[in-house]
C-alpha positions in Angstrom: -11.8 -16.0 -0.1 -8.9 -15.8 -2.5 -8.8 -18.7 -5.1 -5.8 -20.2 -6.7 -5.5 -17.7 -9.5 -5.4 -14.9 -7.1 -2.6 -16.5 -5.1 -0.5 -17.3 -8.1 -0.8 -13.7 -8.9 0.3 -12.8 -5.3 3.3 -15.1 -5.8 4.3 -13.5 -9.0 4.3 -10.0 -7.5 6.5 -11.2 -4.7 8.8 -12.6 -7.1 8.8 -9.4 -9.1 9.3 -6.9 -6.2 11.9 -9.0 -4.4 14.0 -10.0 -7.6 17.6 -8.7 -6.9 16.7 -7.2 -3.6 18.7 -8.3 -0.5 17.0 -8.3 2.8 18.5 -8.2 6.2 17.8 -8.9 9.9 14.6 -10.2 11.3 11.3 -11.0 9.8 8.6 -8.8 11.1 5.0 -9.8 10.8 1.8 -7.8 10.8 0.5 -6.5 14.0 -2.8 -8.2 13.3 -1.3 -11.6 12.3 -2.3 -14.4 14.8 0.6 -16.4 13.5 3.6 -17.1 15.7 6.5 -15.0 15.1 9.1 -16.2 12.5 12.5 -17.3 14.0 14.6 -16.2 11.2 17.4 -13.7 11.4 20.1 -13.3 8.9 22.5 -10.7 7.7 21.6 -11.1 4.1 19.0 -13.3 2.3 16.7 -13.5 -0.6 13.0 -14.2 -0.8 11.1 -16.0 -3.4 7.4 -17.1 -3.7 5.5 -20.0 -5.1 1.8 -20.8 -4.9 0.0 -24.0 -4.6 -3.7 -24.3 -4.4 -4.7 -22.1 -1.6 -1.3 -21.4 -0.2 1.6 -19.1 -1.0 5.0 -20.3 0.0 7.7 -17.7 0.9 11.2 -19.1 0.9 14.0 -17.1 2.7 17.5 -18.0 1.4 20.5 -17.0 3.3 23.2 -15.6 1.1 26.5 -17.2 1.7 29.5 -15.1 1.9 32.3 -15.8 -0.8 34.8 -15.3 1.9 35.6 -18.6 3.7 37.0 -17.0 6.7 33.4 -15.5 7.4 31.4 -17.8 9.4 27.6 -17.5 10.1 27.2 -15.9 13.3 25.5 -17.5 16.4 21.6 -17.1 16.2 21.8 -16.4 12.5 20.1 -18.7 9.8 22.3 -20.8 7.5 19.6 -22.8 5.7 16.5 -21.8 3.9 13.3 -21.3 5.6 9.8 -21.6 4.3 6.8 -19.7 5.5 3.4 -20.8 4.4 0.6 -18.3 4.2 -3.2 -19.5 3.9 -5.2 -16.3 3.3 -8.6 -16.1 4.9 -11.4 -14.1 3.5 -8.7 -11.4 2.0 -5.1 -10.9 2.1 -2.0 -9.4 0.0 1.6 -8.6 0.4 3.0 -5.1 0.3 6.7 -4.3 0.0 7.9 -1.8 2.8 11.1 -0.2 2.5 12.8 0.6 5.8 14.8 3.8 6.0 
């Protein structure tokens, strides 16, 4: 089972890979995950990670538009959402670019 230092390294990896990247659309989970779907849809958001003990928390933060006329569309997230990962016997994060 991954220990605290390995999870800390995982959070550093996520922060390095996601620094300056703008994500869009729905969050997709792994096909092998038994966790529930993540109800987060946003036109543009950033991802950061923190670790604490045996957990890694990803924070999905919607990016606000500078245009006051643009409002958040219905069904779109307007507040940050935290997703907590508790790795089992193994686990890792991998960044995939969709084309």
